[in-house]
Each structure stands twice: as structure tokens, then as C-alpha cells.
C-alpha positions as CSV (number, residue, x, y, z in Angstrom):
1,M,-0.3,0.1,-0.3
2,A,1.2,3.2,-1.6
3,A,1.8,6.1,1.3
4,L,0.0,9.2,1.2
5,P,1.8,12.3,0.2
6,L,2.0,15.3,2.8
7,T,0.6,18.1,1.5
8,G,0.9,22.0,3.2
9,R,0.7,25.3,1.9
10,R,3.7,27.2,4.2
11,G,7.3,25.7,4.6
12,A,10.7,26.6,3.7
13,I,14.2,25.3,2.8
14,R,16.4,26.7,5.5
15,W,20.3,27.0,6.0
16,H,20.7,27.2,9.6
17,Y,18.5,29.9,10.6
18,Y,18.1,31.2,7.4
19,T,15.8,31.2,4.8
20,A,17.2,30.1,1.8
21,A,13.8,29.3,-0.1
22,D,10.1,30.0,1.1
23,V,8.0,26.9,-0.6
24,L,4.7,27.2,-1.1
25,D,1.8,24.2,-1.7
26,Y,3.8,21.9,-1.3
27,T,3.9,18.3,-1.7
28,V,5.8,15.6,0.2
29,T,5.9,12.1,-1.2
30,A,7.6,9.6,0.0
31,P,10.1,7.1,-1.3
32,S,8.7,3.8,-3.4
33,A,10.0,1.0,-5.3
34,D,11.1,3.2,-8.2
35,R,12.7,5.7,-6.0
36,P,14.2,5.1,-2.7
37,S,14.3,9.1,-1.0
38,W,11.5,11.6,0.2
39,L,10.3,13.6,-2.7
40,L,9.2,17.9,-1.8
41,R,7.4,19.5,-5.2
42,G,6.0,23.9,-4.6
43,T,5.8,26.6,-5.2
44,V,8.8,29.5,-4.6
45,P,7.2,33.2,-4.5
46,A,9.4,35.5,-7.3
47,G,12.2,36.9,-5.2
48,A,11.4,34.2,-2.1
49,S,14.7,32.0,-3.0
50,D,18.4,33.1,-2.0
51,P,20.4,30.4,-5.3
52,Y,23.6,31.0,-2.8
53,K,21.9,29.9,-0.2
54,L,20.5,26.9,-1.5
55,T,24.2,25.8,-2.5
56,Q,24.9,25.7,1.3
57,T,25.2,22.8,4.0
58,P,23.6,20.9,5.7
59,L,20.2,22.5,4.1
60,E,16.5,21.6,5.9
61,F,13.0,21.3,4.5
62,V,11.0,22.2,7.6
63,A,7.3,22.5,7.3
64,T,5.1,23.8,9.5
65,L,2.0,22.1,10.8
66,T,0.4,23.7,13.3
67,V,1.3,26.6,15.5
68,G,4.7,25.3,16.9
69,S,5.0,22.2,15.2
70,V,6.9,21.4,12.3
71,L,8.5,18.5,10.4
72,R,12.3,18.7,9.0
73,W,13.4,16.6,6.6
74,P,17.7,16.6,5.5
75,V,17.8,18.9,1.8
76,L,20.0,16.2,0.1
77,A,19.7,18.3,-3.6
78,V,17.2,21.4,-4.5
79,T,16.5,23.0,-7.9
80,V,14.8,26.2,-9.0
81,E,13.0,26.7,-11.6
82,A,10.4,29.3,-13.2
83,G,8.5,29.4,-9.6
84,R,9.2,26.0,-9.1
85,I,11.0,23.7,-6.7
86,R,11.8,20.2,-6.5
87,A,14.0,18.5,-4.1
88,T,15.2,15.2,-3.0
89,L,14.7,14.5,0.9
90,G,15.9,12.4,3.5
91,P,14.3,10.7,5.8
92,P,12.4,12.8,8.2
93,G,13.1,14.4,11.6
94,A,11.1,14.1,14.9
95,L,8.3,16.9,15.2
96,A,9.6,19.8,17.2
């Protein structure tokens, strides 16, 4: 049975405490038999990403679930083109 994707309205790719990219209307898909990594897809508003920060490490995707509750994934690779973001993610961390 396939896992349902996690969808949300607002998240961010972070480099330490800096925002490398704001991510809107995102979908995070769990690994599958043909894709061993988590996958993030979403929208990046114009001017809401920093190409330099997106090349730094470590990066993490932070999905806001509720006020004061987030889920975090390490970012393994990321591309932003024409307002769309696609990232390969590692396993999610614990709720914080």
C-alpha cells in the first residue's frame, strides 16, 4: 500500500537559521520501490529564494504543520526553475 503524500500551504528550505527559499503549496512524497528518497515539489514566489543559500550545506526543508509544530527533512539536492521547486529529501526528523 502506497503512503499518501503530505501536502501543505507553507514551508521553507533553511540553511541554519537563514531562509534559503520560501515554499508554498508543497507536496512531500514518501519513497517508493522505484524512488528510494523522499521528494518535495512546490512553488517559490518571485524573489523568495536565494541561489547562494540554496548551494550551502546543510539544508533542511521545514514544513509547518500547526502553530509550534514542524516536520523537518534534510535536503539532499534542490532545483528552482520558473517558480517551481523540486528537492530530494532524506528521512524526516522528529516533530519539534
